GUDOTOR-382121 format. One record per residue (C-alpha): residue number from 1; residue in one letter; x, y, z. Coordinates in nm, 4 decimals. Example, Ala and Ser with C-alpha at 12.3 -4.5 7.8 and 13.67 -1.06 7.14 Angstrom:
BEGIN
NODE  pos  code        c1        c2        c3
NODE    1     A    1.2300   -0.4500    0.7800
NODE    2     S    1.3670   -0.1060    0.7140
//
This chain:
BEGIN
NODE  pos  code        c1        c2        c3
NODE    1     M   -2.1330   -0.1600    0.3566
NODE    2     T   -2.1036   -0.2268    0.7260
NODE    3     F   -1.8127   -0.3455    0.9356
NODE    4     P   -1.9679   -0.6921    0.9925
NODE    5     E   -1.9939   -0.7335    0.6150
NODE    6     L   -1.6250   -0.6597    0.5853
NODE    7     R   -1.5411   -0.9108    0.8582
NODE    8     K   -1.7593   -1.1865    0.7130
NODE    9     G   -1.6342   -1.1343    0.3616
NODE   10     T   -1.9768   -1.0630    0.2125
NODE   11     A   -1.8421   -0.7293    0.0921
NODE   12     S   -1.6156   -0.9200   -0.1437
NODE   13     R   -1.9151   -1.0739   -0.3175
NODE   14     K   -2.1027   -0.7432   -0.3321
NODE   15     F   -1.8209   -0.5202   -0.4501
NODE   16     G   -1.5695   -0.7523   -0.6110
NODE   17     F   -1.3098   -0.7373   -0.3343
NODE   18     H   -1.1050   -1.0480   -0.2768
NODE   19     P   -0.9765   -1.0926    0.0769
NODE   20     A   -0.6218   -1.2157    0.1310
NODE   21     P   -0.5814   -1.5807    0.2188
NODE   22     R   -0.6253   -1.6272    0.5919
NODE   23     S   -0.2991   -1.8127    0.6337
NODE   24     S   -0.0837   -1.5381    0.4819
NODE   25     H   -0.0450   -1.3316    0.7996
NODE   26     R   -0.0191   -1.6245    1.0399
NODE   27     R    0.2620   -1.8277    0.8961
NODE   28     G    0.4875   -1.5496    0.7727
NODE   29     S    0.6312   -1.5107    0.4287
NODE   30     A    0.8689   -1.7494    0.2604
NODE   31     F    1.1389   -1.4840    0.2909
NODE   32     S    1.1065   -1.4713    0.6683
NODE   33     L    1.1320   -1.8490    0.6823
NODE   34     L    1.4507   -1.8400    0.4756
NODE   35     G    1.6210   -1.5838    0.6956
NODE   36     G    1.5203   -1.2506    0.5460
NODE   37     F    1.4649   -1.0672    0.2231
NODE   38     P    1.7274   -1.0794   -0.0490
NODE   39     P    1.9727   -0.7874   -0.0509
NODE   40     V    1.8664   -0.4799   -0.2451
NODE   41     S    2.0997   -0.3530   -0.5149
NODE   42     E    2.2265    0.0055   -0.5210
NODE   43     E    2.0306    0.0658   -0.8419
NODE   44     E    1.7059   -0.0513   -0.6804
NODE   45     M    1.7674    0.1737   -0.3800
NODE   46     E    1.8243    0.4759   -0.6055
NODE   47     L    1.5127    0.3971   -0.8071
NODE   48     E    1.3050    0.3598   -0.4917
NODE   49     A    1.4358    0.6931   -0.3586
NODE   50     A    1.3545    0.8652   -0.6890
NODE   51     V    1.0024    0.7231   -0.6925
NODE   52     L    0.9472    0.8295   -0.3319
NODE   53     E    1.0703    1.1825   -0.4083
NODE   54     N    0.8289    1.2003   -0.7021
NODE   55     I    0.5383    1.0832   -0.4875
NODE   56     V    0.6167    1.3457   -0.2229
NODE   57     F    0.6500    1.6163   -0.4896
NODE   58     V    0.3135    1.5304   -0.6457
NODE   59     Y    0.1447    1.5098   -0.3041
NODE   60     E    0.2788    1.8500   -0.1974
NODE   61     R    0.1806    2.0048   -0.5309
NODE   62     E   -0.1745    1.8707   -0.4940
NODE   63     Q   -0.1955    2.0009   -0.1375
NODE   64     R   -0.0952    2.3494   -0.2566
NODE   65     R   -0.3566    2.3303   -0.5308
NODE   66     V   -0.6299    2.2351   -0.2829
NODE   67     I   -0.5340    2.5245   -0.0564
NODE   68     T   -0.5379    2.7618   -0.3550
NODE   69     L   -0.8805    2.6379   -0.4668
NODE   70     R   -1.0197    2.6910   -0.1173
NODE   71     G   -0.9018    3.0508   -0.1275
NODE   72     A   -0.6784    3.0295    0.1765
//
C-alpha cells in the first residue's frame, strides 16, 4: 500500500479500513461547541489511573522480556 492510496482512500476498499468523516476534524466536536467536556468523576479518574498503571506495567514487562530473549 502506498501513501497516495492512503490519501485517496483506495486503501479502505482494499483492506477494509474506513476513513473518518472529513468534517469531523474541521468543525470540532459537539463538546467543544458546548463549552468543554463534562466533568470527570473521582471514580473515573481513579479507574483511568489504574488502567494506565497496568498498561505501563505490561509494556515494561514486555520490554524486559524482549531484552532477555535477545541475550543482552
